[in-house]
C-alpha positions as CSV (number, residue, x, y, z in Angstrom):
1,X,12.2,-12.3,9.9
2,X,13.5,-8.7,9.8
3,X,13.7,-8.9,13.8
4,X,16.3,-6.0,13.6
5,X,14.0,-3.6,11.5
6,X,14.7,-0.1,13.1
7,X,11.2,1.1,12.8
8,X,9.4,-1.8,13.9
9,X,7.1,-2.0,16.8
10,X,5.5,-5.1,18.4
11,X,1.8,-4.9,17.4
12,X,-1.5,-6.8,18.2
13,X,-4.8,-5.9,17.1
14,X,-6.4,-3.7,19.6
15,X,-8.9,-5.3,22.0
16,X,-11.3,-3.2,23.9
17,X,-14.8,-3.0,24.8
18,X,-18.3,-3.6,23.0
19,X,-17.7,-0.6,20.6
20,X,-14.3,-2.0,19.6
21,X,-15.8,-5.4,19.0
22,X,-18.5,-3.9,16.5
23,X,-15.9,-1.8,15.0
24,X,-13.6,-4.8,14.3
25,X,-16.5,-7.0,13.0
26,X,-17.5,-4.0,10.8
27,X,-14.0,-3.8,9.4
28,X,-13.9,-7.6,8.8
29,X,-17.2,-7.8,7.0
30,X,-15.9,-4.9,4.7
31,X,-12.5,-6.8,4.0
32,X,-14.4,-10.0,3.2
33,X,-16.9,-8.4,0.8
34,X,-14.3,-6.1,-0.8
35,X,-11.4,-8.8,-1.4
36,X,-13.7,-11.7,-2.5
37,X,-16.4,-9.7,-4.5
38,X,-16.4,-6.0,-5.0
39,X,-12.8,-5.7,-6.0
40,X,-13.7,-7.6,-9.2
41,X,-16.6,-5.4,-10.2
42,X,-15.7,-3.3,-13.4
43,X,-16.6,0.1,-12.0
44,X,-13.7,2.4,-10.3
45,X,-16.6,4.5,-8.7
46,X,-18.2,1.4,-7.1
47,X,-15.0,-0.1,-5.9
48,X,-13.9,3.3,-4.4
49,X,-17.2,3.9,-3.0
50,X,-17.1,0.6,-1.0
51,X,-13.8,1.3,0.3
52,X,-14.7,4.9,1.3
53,X,-17.8,3.3,3.0
54,X,-15.5,1.2,5.3
55,X,-13.2,4.2,6.1
56,X,-10.7,4.5,3.3
57,X,-9.5,8.0,2.2
58,X,-9.2,8.4,-1.5
59,X,-8.5,11.4,-3.4
60,X,-10.0,12.9,-6.8
61,X,-8.9,11.3,-9.9
62,X,-7.4,8.1,-8.4
63,X,-8.1,4.7,-9.8
64,X,-7.8,1.2,-8.1
65,X,-8.0,-1.5,-10.8
66,X,-9.7,-4.8,-10.5
67,X,-8.3,-7.7,-8.2
68,X,-6.6,-5.5,-5.5
69,X,-6.8,-6.9,-2.2
70,X,-6.9,-4.4,0.7
71,X,-6.3,-5.2,4.4
72,X,-7.3,-2.8,7.1
73,X,-9.4,-0.6,4.8
74,X,-10.0,2.1,7.4
75,X,-6.2,2.7,7.5
76,X,-5.7,3.2,3.9
77,X,-5.0,6.8,2.4
78,X,-4.7,7.5,-1.3
79,X,-3.9,10.9,-2.8
80,X,-5.0,12.6,-5.8
81,X,-4.5,11.2,-9.4
82,X,-2.8,8.0,-8.1
83,X,-3.0,4.7,-10.0
84,X,-3.0,1.3,-8.4
85,X,-2.8,-1.6,-11.0
86,X,-4.4,-5.1,-11.1
87,X,-3.9,-7.7,-8.4
88,X,-2.0,-5.5,-5.9
89,X,-1.8,-6.2,-2.2
90,X,-2.3,-3.2,0.3
91,X,-1.5,-4.5,3.7
92,X,-2.9,-1.3,5.7
93,X,-3.6,-3.1,8.9
94,X,-1.0,-0.7,10.6
95,X,-1.5,2.0,7.8
96,X,-0.8,2.8,4.1
97,X,-0.4,6.4,3.1
98,X,0.0,6.9,-0.7
99,X,0.5,10.3,-2.0
100,X,-0.5,12.3,-5.2
101,X,0.4,11.3,-8.8
102,X,1.7,7.9,-7.7
103,X,1.9,5.0,-10.0
104,X,1.7,1.6,-8.5
105,X,1.9,-1.2,-11.4
106,X,0.1,-4.5,-11.3
107,X,0.9,-7.3,-8.9
108,X,2.8,-4.9,-6.4
109,X,2.7,-5.9,-2.7
110,X,2.8,-3.5,0.1
111,X,3.4,-5.4,3.3
112,X,3.6,-3.6,6.6
113,X,4.7,-6.2,9.1
114,X,5.8,-9.7,10.0
115,X,6.8,-11.7,12.9
116,X,10.0,-11.9,15.1
117,X,11.3,-15.3,14.4
118,X,13.3,-15.1,17.6
119,X,10.7,-14.3,19.8
120,X,9.2,-17.1,22.0
121,X,5.7,-16.5,21.1
122,X,6.4,-15.5,17.3
123,X,5.4,-11.9,18.2
124,X,4.0,-9.7,15.5
125,X,5.5,-6.5,14.4
126,X,4.2,-3.6,12.1
127,X,5.3,-0.3,10.5
128,X,3.2,2.2,8.5
129,X,3.9,2.2,4.9
130,X,4.3,5.6,3.1
131,X,4.5,6.3,-0.6
132,X,5.2,9.7,-1.3
133,X,4.1,11.9,-4.3
134,X,5.3,11.0,-7.8
135,X,6.7,7.6,-6.8
136,X,6.7,4.8,-9.3
137,X,6.4,1.2,-8.1
138,X,7.1,-1.1,-11.1
139,X,5.2,-4.4,-11.8
140,X,5.6,-7.2,-9.2
141,X,7.7,-5.1,-6.9
142,X,7.3,-5.6,-3.2
143,X,7.7,-3.2,-0.4
144,X,8.2,-4.5,3.1
145,X,7.8,-2.0,5.9
146,X,9.4,1.1,4.3
147,X,8.8,4.5,3.0
148,X,9.3,5.4,-0.7
149,X,10.4,8.8,-1.1
150,X,9.1,11.7,-3.3
151,X,9.8,10.6,-7.0
152,X,11.5,7.5,-6.1
153,X,11.3,4.5,-8.6
154,X,11.2,0.9,-7.6
155,X,12.3,-1.4,-10.6
156,X,10.2,-4.4,-11.5
157,X,10.6,-7.3,-9.4
158,X,12.5,-5.4,-6.7
159,X,12.3,-6.4,-2.8
160,X,12.3,-3.1,-0.9
161,X,13.5,-3.7,2.8
162,X,14.4,-0.4,3.7
163,X,13.4,3.3,3.3
164,X,14.1,4.6,-0.3
165,X,15.3,8.3,-0.4
166,X,13.5,10.8,-2.7
167,X,14.2,10.6,-6.4
168,X,16.3,7.3,-6.0
169,X,16.0,4.6,-8.6
170,X,16.3,1.2,-6.8
171,X,16.2,-2.5,-8.0
172,X,17.3,-6.1,-7.0
173,X,16.8,-8.3,-4.4
174,X,17.0,-6.8,-1.8
175,X,16.7,-3.4,-3.5
176,X,19.8,-1.2,-3.8
177,X,20.0,2.3,-5.5
178,X,21.3,2.1,-9.2
179,X,20.5,5.8,-10.3
180,X,19.0,9.0,-9.5
181,X,15.8,10.4,-11.2
182,X,15.6,14.2,-12.5
183,X,13.6,16.0,-9.9
184,X,12.7,18.5,-12.8
185,X,10.4,15.9,-14.5
186,X,8.1,15.7,-11.5
187,X,5.5,18.0,-12.9
188,X,3.0,15.5,-14.6
189,X,-0.5,14.5,-13.5
190,X,-1.2,10.8,-13.6
191,X,-4.6,10.3,-15.3
192,X,-5.4,6.6,-15.9
193,X,-9.0,5.3,-15.3
194,X,-9.6,2.9,-18.1
195,X,-13.2,2.1,-18.7
196,X,-14.5,-1.2,-17.3
197,X,-11.2,-1.7,-15.4
């Protein structure tokens, strides 16, 4: 699927010597522990400490609510005062960079790759995902291998298959621009860290 994606590159996990093997095993252990146990512990501080221990970069005032799945923990970067809702999927195996004051609602999926269906060996491809400052991804939206511009809004249940320009409001399957957000409104700080969530 998406064999014609303009930013795709064929991708395979790096294979190297003994040091690389240890690093991959360490990342695998972290993903299993986080995604099966630690993501459900009702403490922002604990969940974020575990992600940081495995190499994620997470800014001040940010929160990741329970049940979120993270793939490729060491390639995850989250800015300041950003909120990620319940049961999200962050596929950072290539990389996911999320800016400051971003709101990612519950059940949002950020998917960074896929397979070339016309390849004789079903080759994998991957693209880094970038969510810029003040973006809002509404509940159950899905972003596949795209950049969401500063202040852009992705409507509930939308499927984003290409980059979204700054301040654009997109919706639908596949997502199309439906309006533009007022850039002067982007002066707030997201501050959502509910207790025991």
